[in-house]
C-alpha positions in Angstrom: 60.8 69.1 63.1 62.7 69.4 66.4 64.6 72.5 67.2 67.4 73.4 69.6 68.8 76.7 70.8 72.0 77.9 72.4 72.3 81.2 74.4 75.6 82.9 74.9 74.8 85.3 77.7 76.9 88.3 78.6 76.2 91.2 81.0 74.6 93.4 78.3 73.7 91.3 75.3 72.8 87.7 74.6 73.5 85.9 71.2 70.7 83.4 70.3 71.3 80.6 67.9 68.5 78.2 66.8 69.2 75.0 64.8 67.0 72.2 63.5 67.5 68.5 64.1 69.8 68.2 61.1 72.1 70.9 62.5 71.0 73.6 60.0 71.0 77.2 61.4 67.4 78.5 61.4 67.7 81.8 63.2 70.4 83.9 64.9 69.8 87.2 66.7 71.3 89.4 69.4 69.0 90.7 72.1 69.4 92.4 75.5 70.3 90.1 78.4 66.8 90.3 79.8 64.6 87.3 80.2 61.6 89.0 78.6 63.6 89.9 75.5 65.1 86.4 75.2 61.7 84.7 75.7 60.0 86.9 73.1 62.7 86.2 70.5 62.4 82.4 71.1 58.6 82.3 71.2 58.2 84.5 68.1 59.8 81.8 66.0 56.8 79.5 66.7 59.1 76.5 67.0 58.8 73.3 69.2 62.1 73.4 71.2 63.5 70.2 72.6 66.3 71.8 74.6 67.6 75.3 75.1 71.1 75.5 76.6 72.6 78.3 78.7 76.1 78.1 80.3 76.4 78.2 84.1 77.3 81.7 85.4 76.2 84.6 87.5 73.0 85.3 85.5 72.2 81.7 84.8 70.2 81.0 88.0 67.7 83.8 87.6 67.5 83.5 83.8 66.8 79.8 83.9 64.0 80.2 86.4 62.4 83.1 84.5 62.7 81.5 81.1 61.2 78.2 82.5 58.2 80.3 83.7 57.5 81.1 80.0 57.3 77.3 79.3 60.7 77.1 77.6 62.7 73.9 78.2 65.9 75.6 79.4 68.8 73.6 80.9 71.9 75.0 82.6 75.1 73.3 81.4 78.5 73.1 83.0 80.6 76.0 81.8 83.9 74.1 82.1 82.6 71.1 80.2 81.1 73.4 77.5 84.3 75.5 77.3 86.4 72.3 76.6 84.0 71.4 73.8 84.0 74.9 72.3 87.8 75.2 72.4 88.0 73.1 69.2 86.5 76.1 67.2 89.1 78.3 65.5 87.4 81.7 66.2 86.2 82.5 69.7 83.3 84.9 69.6 79.7 85.1 70.8 78.2 83.9 67.6 80.4 80.8 67.4 79.8 80.1 71.1 76.0 80.3 70.7 76.2 78.1 67.6 78.4 75.6 69.4 76.0 75.4 72.4 73.0 74.9 70.1 74.8 72.0 68.3 75.9 70.4 71.6 72.2 70.5 72.7 71.3 68.8 69.5 73.7 65.9 69.8 73.3 65.7 73.6 77.0 66.3 74.5 76.5 68.4 77.6 76.4 68.0 81.3 73.4 69.6 83.1 73.9 71.6 86.2 71.3 71.9 88.9 69.7 75.3 89.2 69.7 76.1 93.0 66.4 76.6 94.7 65.3 79.9 96.1 65.9 78.7 99.7 69.4 77.7 98.8 70.1 81.0 97.1 68.9 82.9 100.2 71.3 80.9 102.4 74.2 81.4 100.0 73.6 85.2 100.0 73.6 85.3 103.8 76.7 83.1 104.0 78.5 85.0 101.3 77.8 88.3 103.0 79.1 87.0 106.3 82.2 85.5 104.7 83.0 88.9 103.1 82.5 90.8 106.3 84.8 88.4 108.2 87.5 88.9 105.5 87.1 92.7 105.8 87.3 92.5 109.6 90.5 90.5 109.5 92.1 92.9 107.0 91.2 95.9 109.1 92.6 94.3 112.3 95.8 93.4 110.5 96.1 97.0 109.2 95.6 98.5 112.7 98.2 96.2 114.1 100.7 97.1 111.4 100.1 100.9 111.7 100.5 100.8 115.5 103.9 99.0 115.1 105.2 102.2 113.4 104.9 103.8 116.9 106.4 100.8 118.6 103.0 99.5 119.9 102.5 95.7 120.0 99.0 94.5 120.7 100.0 90.9 121.4 97.7 87.9 121.1 94.3 88.1 119.6 91.3 88.7 121.9 87.6 89.4 121.8 86.5 92.5 119.9 85.5 94.4 123.0 88.8 93.8 124.7 90.7 94.5 121.4 88.9 97.8 120.9 89.5 98.9 124.5 93.2 98.1 124.2 93.5 100.2 121.1 91.7 103.2 122.7 94.1 103.0 125.6 97.2 102.8 123.4 96.5 105.5 120.9 96.2 108.2 123.5 100.0 108.6 123.4 100.4 109.0 119.6 100.1 112.1 117.5 96.7 113.5 116.5 96.8 112.5 112.8 97.6 108.8 113.7 95.0 108.8 116.4 92.2 110.0 114.1 93.2 107.5 111.4 93.2 104.6 113.8 89.8 105.7 115.3 88.3 105.8 111.8 89.4 102.2 111.2 88.1 101.2 114.6 84.7 102.8 113.9 84.6 100.7 110.6 85.5 97.6 112.6 82.7 98.2 115.1 80.2 98.5 112.2 81.4 95.3 110.6 81.3 93.5 114.0 77.6 94.5 114.5 76.7 93.4 110.9 78.4 90.0 111.5 76.4 89.5 114.7 73.1 90.3 112.9 73.9 87.8 110.2 74.9 85.2 112.8 71.5 85.7 114.5 69.7 85.3 111.2 71.5 82.1 110.4 71.1 80.7 113.9 67.3 81.3 113.8 67.1 79.8 110.3 69.1 76.8 111.5 66.9 76.2 114.5 63.8 76.1 112.2 65.4 73.8 109.6 65.0 70.1 110.3 67.9 69.2 108.1 70.3 71.5 109.9 69.2 70.0 113.2 70.2 66.6 111.9 73.6 67.8 110.6 74.5 69.6 113.8 74.5 66.2 115.6 77.8 65.5 113.9 80.8 66.3 116.1 82.5 69.5 114.8 79.5 70.6 112.7 77.8 73.8 113.8 75.1 75.9 112.3 77.3 77.7 109.8 78.8 74.4 108.6 75.4 72.8 108.3 73.9 75.7 106.5 76.8 75.9 104.1 76.6 72.2 103.4 72.9 72.2 102.8 73.1 75.2 100.4 75.8 73.4 98.4 73.9 70.1 98.2 70.4 71.7 97.8 68.7 68.5 96.6 70.3 65.4 98.2 68.4 63.1 95.9 70.2 64.3 92.8 73.2 62.2 93.7 72.8 58.5 92.8 75.1 57.4 95.7 76.5 59.2 98.7 80.0 58.2 97.6 80.0 60.7 94.7 79.5 63.6 97.1 83.1 63.5 98.1 84.2 64.0 94.5 81.6 66.7 94.1 83.1 68.6 97.0 86.5 68.3 95.4 87.9 66.1 98.2 88.8 63.1 96.0 92.3 62.7 94.6 93.1 63.7 91.0 93.9 60.8 88.7 96.0 60.7 85.5 96.0 57.4 83.7 97.4 56.9 80.2 98.8 53.6 79.0 101.0 52.2 81.7 101.0 55.5 83.7 98.5 55.7 86.5 99.1 58.5 89.0 97.0 59.7 91.9 97.7 63.3 93.1 96.3 65.7 95.5 92.6 66.5 95.9 90.9 68.0 92.8 89.4 71.1 94.6 86.8 71.3 91.8 83.7 71.7 93.9 82.3 74.5 96.0 85.3 76.0 97.8 83.4 77.5 100.7 81.7 74.2 101.6 85.0 72.3 101.2 86.7 74.8 103.7 83.8 74.3 106.2 84.1 70.5 106.0 87.9 70.8 106.5 87.3 72.9 109.7 84.7 70.5 110.9 87.1 67.6 110.4 89.8 69.4 112.2 87.6 70.1 115.2 86.5 66.4 115.2 90.1 65.2 115.4 91.7 67.8 117.7 89.0 69.1 120.0 86.2 66.4 120.2 86.8 64.1 123.2 84.3 61.4 122.4 85.6 58.1 121.0 83.9 56.8 117.9 84.9 54.9 114.8 85.4 57.9 112.5 87.6 59.8 114.9 89.7 56.6 115.7 90.2 56.0 112.0 91.3 59.6 111.5 93.7 59.6 114.4 95.2 56.3 113.2 95.6 57.8 109.7 97.2 61.0 111.1 100.0 58.9 112.7 100.6 57.2 109.4 100.2 60.0 106.9 100.2 63.2 108.9 97.5 65.4 110.4 96.8 67.5 107.3 96.1 64.4 105.1 94.0 62.9 107.8 91.9 66.0 108.1 91.2 66.0 104.3 90.3 62.3 104.5 87.9 62.8 107.4 86.4 65.8 105.6 85.6 63.6 102.6 84.0 61.0 104.9 82.0 63.7 106.6 80.6 64.9 103.2 79.5 61.3 102.5 78.0 60.7 105.9 76.2 64.0 106.1 74.6 63.3 102.7 73.4 59.9 103.8 71.9 61.6 107.0 69.9 64.0 104.8 68.6 61.2 102.6 67.7 58.9 105.5 66.6 61.7 107.9 68.7 60.2 110.7 71.0 61.7 113.3 74.7 60.9 113.5 75.4 57.6 115.1 78.5 57.4 117.4 
């Protein structure tokens, strides 16, 4: 007899449902959302599991790796795909979700998601930390500019951090003591954030110099270390894509399509993939079209499209082509060919 299981994982508790090959419920139990407790519950049943399903989420990466170390055949399934399948059920609760996941495992109606490698997770943590620090820096700079305008002080155009900090120190000498102390507190936080960003940039640069794949990707015009690291972390295993053409859709850079009967509409890009990688590809494409001075086929095609459709649409189109080209470079281990 073959058995299948579905895990509905929440932050504190996990509902486990086990069904046989005929769809009959064999065992249901609620345990703590810890890998040891879940593995013990599954292994104590002494069943031969074909597939154990868990929805993609914040805990799914670590939980999948730890449960696989116990010898359990765990697969991570697409949460959006599973949510659409479970929406047909009348009552939405943890028990019904776990039952639904188990039944979907039994009939094979699920889409498996790749569990990112440890190296990819490390890069994503560093990039995520850097991205959050940059957002905090921009917010604090905007706050300082806005507060100084209350006193009629305009800082003008953006400049390097050292120049910006020096200008603030000079301008706040003429304001009241309370405002001066408040601005200095924000400036101190800004200095700490700037130092942290530089440390992360140094770590990512060192990692990029050691990584052969990043060296290949940085040969593309407009692609630096941060873009290359972000792309590699998003792709992780380039061989999981059957063709390079599908990478554009994976990044959410392919147009949406709605076709029903005689209606066939193509809209804007889907934006369904990793948002941070899509943003980096957009920036790389923008640099390629506006700053790069070398003439090559991709840039000529993009500039020609910009005259016809506009610069924004051209940048999106070039970003999709970059996603495809960079994937092929990783597979073939070749540099960018002008």
